[in-house]
C-alpha angles and dihedrals in degrees: 000000000000093000098032092111091053092050092048090046092051091051089049091053091051094047092045092052091051094047094046092047094048093045093062092227091117089055091052092048088047089056091054094047089052089051089051091051091047092053092046090048095049097097091047091052093048090060092065118116120280112286126253089215124100121188119208101204125205089207137164090276090057093048091049092056101035104030134250124321136299097059125195109274087232086074091049091049090051091048092052090047092053090048092049091055088065089059101233121188091241143346123219126189112211091190127088119219105198093160136051120261107271091200092060114112090226091054093046090053090049091049094056092042093051100044105024103024089233126140104219116194122191106210123201094024121122106249089214090075097040095098107051093176091059091047090050090047091051091052090050093049095047094051102040097243121189110223127206129235135183120231117219140178103219120115096237096094113187112211105250127186109235118203106224099191091120106001094084089056097055097086124201112319121185110262137139094197114110126178124202097192142015136219103217142166124275112282097256091056097039092051090050094053121104092213140346131224132183121245095202117135125168125208122227122254092274092055096256123126110229108140139038131190120241094206139025121191115235116181104306096339136081110224113206125221116268093251093049093043090060089056093045088055088062102041143012114273124218115202120188110173102285097359124086125188121192131156089358090303119119123195137166134231133195122256090280092053089251125148125191115246113248096201124165128189090229103074114218092190124082120253121202125184114245092231090059090054091051093049093042093242096146141084111254089215087069090066102031111118092354132124105248118203120190118206144125137260095176114130112263095014105071132069104240131200135192111235132199093276089061095248128126112241130188117243093245090062090049090055091045090052092051093052091043092052091052093049093046095046091240101120119132133205137184114225113212089219092072092062089061091044090051092052090048092050090047089054094048095045091045090055088054090051090048093052092048091049091046089055088046094243089143097156091049089049091053092048091047092051094046095046095046092047094050093044092050091048089052091046089052091052092049090051090048092055086055092051102262126107108201097198095250092181092066088062103032101048100053089037090055092045091052090047089055089055090047089050091051090048091048092051091047092047092046094052092042090053091042091050091049090047092048091048091051091044091048091050091048089047092052092045090050091050091048090050092049091048091048089059089062094041095050090050085057089056092249131118129238090264090092089058093049094046096048090049091054093045090052093046093052093043092051092049091050092050091049096046092048093045094243117154088354092160090063094053118095117189091265098035096109094049094044094048089052092051095043097050096087090062095062093100099029088119091070088083086079096052118096118251090236088068101033094050099036110133096204133057118298120247119238091261092046091050090053089053091048090053089059090076089083091056092043090051090050091051093050093052093039089058089056090049095060092091096026106048094150095047105126094201093055091047091055092044089050092053093046095048095043103038108029091103094054115112131220092241093050097252095115132095158291096010104013093234119168140202115337091357085080111079113250094241090054091050089050091048091050091058098045093042093053092043092053092044090053096051093043131081113240132186089257100041147020124250119272121226120257091251093051092046092049091050092052091051093047092047089051093061110121093014111048099007139039104268092220090055090047089053089053090046090057088056096047104029091110089057089052089052090049091052092048092051092048095050106045 
């Protein structure tokens, strides 16, 4: 039984880890931590060397000058020809052409023949430009252009020609992605391409794009991503499970061939408008030896994705960033193994927290949690700079959740212990007060029964006043409890009265009576001394009023101050009534006990003179309860 809490806590940690992992919340938190790292790492990434990537952008400026999309493929052929003159390392087309060019003369003639049975002949037009698709295909073939495709999973597989110049050399990379079909370019363009690459990217569950696959299996081939395919067209690729080497750059992927996108808002690669390429308004040195990717950022034409920074980015810039990351050795990947390591570390560290909490080392537990969390966050950032994301969220989220439970337990345990301590302290306090009061009472030849009875009278009287809304303004939340505890101190001042007076069997002389009255002042001085360092202590204030003023009378004839009516504190007026009542029904060394009826009559007759008339009215209602208390505590 000694270690039952630890065993239960360990089971709770295990169940919590399972629930959190299955719920997917850790995955979501992990996404956000990666976004935070990406933002923090932005300035570091922007300091990388100038990119070897150039993006030819079919942007709003191009559409304004050349008209809305789709353009005649004669324009695209001319654009590729102008790019080729600058001798780039490679050209990639991030646009799929699944249909023939409807502006082509050949296609227009076919259209009228098919639908209107009309033979349309365009006279005076050079037949060499009649088929724009063929012209575009010839420009692709002569310049080794990489074309893009889109991998799908429907069962309507269009027969696509697949250039195998480099695909047969890729090998067998690790990937779980399999495609049943492919959206490709028309045959004449596809057959002219040097290579193909897919432009598929899938967002995470929260709609943010963070990772892209390098390969997708299609039948018996592994199709590379569009960005990677452009590099493969330049150099031989070496694929060994999760490691890819291209152009003397080696990078790793996870078991699905995914890499994490290292995208920064500040583009290191050059972007040139397509219209400037067509008109020759560019410096050929900008393209010489570079990897040129053609795509579009025009509104309504591009596939756009939200990245970690919260900004929408066209697909062409995603592909450019992938290629740029590979060439600058800044790719990232997320090994699945680290998720298991994170869960294991969470379990171990949580056990440490549990043991610390069990031993009530709450401050140490907090320091341990804070230090391990910060260190692991820093470790995650260091790993990220080196290209590995260690899935910090899978450790930090369940670890934080468990710490919340530990904190709740700590607070509960603290207040439980504090309550127990305060109860024990309060009991010790009350017992000490009773013992102190008994010293005075025994010197007066009485037993502690007077103390016990007056406490119970006061408690019942205070409860009645509170329940019947009498003197409510004088009641603080703890008034009833404090009055009950302070009652035994009403005659504490008797410790300063000589035995010859306290224990005298006959009547006191005038001088002796004056000395006896001093016990109120002595009691006040004793409690006042305790109040020097506790001036705001409510208990001592009530005890002070009871000890000093309980012999004051309603009509002002009492002592030691001659106060009257409401000048006398309520607790002192209450004490005056219960003290006299108990003195009347008790035998003292100088008198015999009065009967209950006689005692009650004296109290009632004293209303408005000796006692507060409201309290006397209450006494009439509860006098039987007082008698019951007196009988019980003989």
